[in-house]
C-alpha positions as CSV (number, residue, x, y, z in Angstrom):
1,M,-19.0,8.0,5.6
2,T,-19.7,9.4,9.1
3,A,-17.9,9.1,12.3
4,T,-19.5,9.3,15.7
5,A,-18.2,12.1,18.0
6,N,-16.6,9.6,20.4
7,T,-14.9,7.7,17.5
8,H,-16.3,4.4,18.6
9,S,-17.3,3.5,15.0
10,V,-17.4,4.8,11.5
11,H,-19.8,4.0,8.7
12,C,-17.8,3.1,5.6
13,A,-18.4,1.1,2.4
14,G,-22.0,0.3,3.4
15,R,-21.2,-1.0,6.9
16,T,-20.3,0.1,10.4
17,V,-16.8,-0.6,11.6
18,T,-16.2,-0.4,15.3
19,R,-13.1,0.8,17.2
20,Q,-13.0,-2.7,18.8
21,E,-12.8,-4.3,15.3
22,V,-9.9,-1.9,14.4
23,E,-8.1,-2.5,17.6
24,D,-8.4,-6.3,17.1
25,F,-7.0,-5.8,13.6
26,L,-4.0,-3.7,14.9
27,Y,-3.3,-6.1,17.7
28,A,-3.4,-9.1,15.3
29,E,-0.9,-7.2,13.0
30,A,1.4,-6.6,16.0
31,D,1.4,-10.3,16.8
32,I,2.0,-11.2,13.2
33,L,5.0,-8.9,13.1
34,D,6.4,-10.0,16.4
35,H,6.3,-13.6,15.1
36,W,8.0,-12.6,11.8
37,D,5.0,-13.9,9.7
38,Y,5.6,-11.6,6.7
39,D,3.2,-13.5,4.4
40,G,0.5,-13.0,7.0
41,W,1.5,-9.3,7.3
42,L,1.3,-8.8,3.5
43,A,-2.1,-10.4,3.4
44,L,-3.4,-7.5,5.6
45,F,-2.8,-5.1,2.6
46,E,-5.0,-4.5,-0.4
47,P,-3.2,-4.7,-3.7
48,G,-1.8,-1.3,-4.6
49,A,-1.3,-0.3,-0.9
50,R,1.6,1.8,0.4
51,Y,3.9,1.5,3.4
52,E,5.6,4.7,4.7
53,I,7.9,5.8,7.5
54,P,8.7,9.5,7.1
55,T,11.9,11.0,8.5
56,T,12.0,12.2,12.1
57,D,11.5,15.9,11.0
58,Y,8.1,15.0,9.4
59,R,5.1,17.2,10.3
60,P,1.5,16.4,9.7
61,G,0.4,17.7,6.3
62,W,3.8,17.2,4.7
63,S,4.2,14.7,1.9
64,P,6.7,12.1,2.8
65,H,7.3,11.6,-1.0
66,E,8.6,15.2,-1.2
67,T,10.2,15.8,2.2
68,G,12.1,12.5,2.7
69,S,11.3,9.1,4.1
70,F,13.0,6.2,5.8
71,V,10.6,4.0,3.9
72,D,8.4,5.0,0.9
73,D,7.2,1.7,-0.6
74,D,4.6,1.4,-3.3
75,W,2.9,-2.0,-3.8
76,D,5.8,-3.5,-5.8
77,L,8.5,-2.3,-3.3
78,L,6.3,-3.5,-0.4
79,R,6.2,-7.0,-1.8
80,A,10.0,-6.9,-2.6
81,R,10.6,-5.8,1.1
82,V,8.7,-8.8,2.3
83,K,10.5,-11.2,0.0
84,R,13.9,-9.8,1.1
85,L,13.0,-10.0,4.8
86,K,12.0,-13.6,4.4
87,S,15.3,-14.5,2.7
88,R,18.8,-14.6,4.0
89,K,19.6,-11.5,2.0
90,A,18.4,-9.3,4.8
91,H,21.7,-9.4,6.6
92,A,20.7,-6.8,9.2
93,E,17.9,-9.2,10.3
94,N,19.6,-12.6,10.0
95,P,18.9,-13.9,12.6
96,H,15.7,-11.9,13.3
97,S,15.5,-9.2,15.9
98,R,13.3,-9.9,18.9
99,T,10.5,-7.4,18.9
100,H,7.5,-6.6,21.1
101,R,4.8,-4.1,20.0
102,L,2.3,-2.2,22.1
103,V,-0.5,-0.4,20.3
104,S,-2.9,2.1,22.1
105,N,-5.0,5.2,21.8
106,V,-6.8,4.0,18.7
107,R,-9.0,6.6,17.1
108,L,-11.1,6.4,13.9
109,S,-11.9,9.3,11.7
110,E,-13.5,10.1,8.4
111,D,-11.9,9.9,5.0
112,T,-13.5,8.8,1.8
113,G,-16.6,6.7,1.0
114,D,-14.7,3.4,0.8
115,S,-11.9,3.9,3.4
116,F,-11.3,5.6,6.7
117,R,-8.4,7.0,8.7
118,V,-7.1,5.4,11.9
119,S,-4.5,6.9,14.3
120,A,-2.9,5.0,17.1
121,S,0.2,5.2,19.4
122,F,2.9,2.6,19.3
123,V,6.0,1.4,21.1
124,V,8.1,-1.2,19.4
125,H,10.8,-2.8,21.6
126,R,13.6,-4.3,19.7
127,A,16.4,-6.6,21.0
128,R,19.3,-7.3,18.7
129,D,23.1,-7.9,19.0
130,G,23.0,-7.2,22.8
131,H,21.2,-3.9,22.4
132,F,17.7,-3.0,23.4
133,D,15.9,-0.1,21.7
134,A,12.5,1.4,21.9
135,Y,10.8,3.1,19.0
136,V,7.9,5.3,19.8
137,G,5.4,7.2,17.7
138,W,2.0,7.0,16.1
139,Y,0.3,5.3,13.2
140,D,-1.6,7.2,10.6
141,H,-3.3,4.4,8.6
142,L,-5.9,4.4,5.8
143,L,-8.1,1.2,6.2
144,V,-10.6,-0.4,3.8
145,P,-13.3,-2.7,5.0
146,T,-13.6,-5.8,2.7
147,D,-15.6,-9.0,2.8
148,D,-12.4,-10.7,4.2
149,G,-11.9,-8.1,7.0
150,L,-10.0,-4.8,7.2
151,R,-7.1,-4.1,4.9
152,F,-4.4,-1.4,4.8
153,R,-4.5,1.0,1.9
154,L,-1.8,3.1,3.6
155,R,0.3,2.0,6.5
156,R,2.3,5.0,7.9
157,S,4.5,4.8,11.0
158,I,5.5,8.2,12.3
159,L,8.4,8.2,14.7
160,G,8.2,10.5,17.8
161,H,11.9,10.7,18.1
162,E,13.8,13.9,17.4
163,S,16.4,11.8,15.6
164,L,17.5,8.2,15.5
165,A,20.6,7.2,17.5
166,A,23.8,6.6,15.6
167,G,23.8,3.1,14.3
168,A,20.0,2.7,14.7
169,R,18.5,0.5,12.0
170,L,15.0,0.3,10.6
171,S,15.7,-3.1,9.0
172,F,12.5,-4.5,10.5
173,I,8.8,-3.4,10.1
174,L,8.0,-0.6,12.5
């Protein structure tokens, strides 16, 4: 796989994937999450994928499996998370928070022959129980082009916060 110097596209799995295609995928994901369509969200993953949110002291190159995580879901835990969020058992999200996501600064880079890395900045606004919070950071995803479109192999949300405020909850998808 090769990436152009300006990161407008990558050649991966025998085809060219443009930054516009990746941006559209990430924008669609944001809309799916803001509408609490967790079945639609899970469909954006390939079987065997991972979902991770490292702790706020995470540094690039560290393994969130070894240094700690807020979320470190393998495929089975990811599916269980979706099932729980869709049920009334997710008490912290019953009723659902109101969220609004902004995604920007999307960049593509090389990885392996069948996948490629994507970084992007995010802001997730969350309103719940009379509180309004903003979660900021960046995404470090591994995407796979398929016949049905792009899919997550790894979805990692890295918070830009020094720490989370007392009482802050990550009971929703970041």
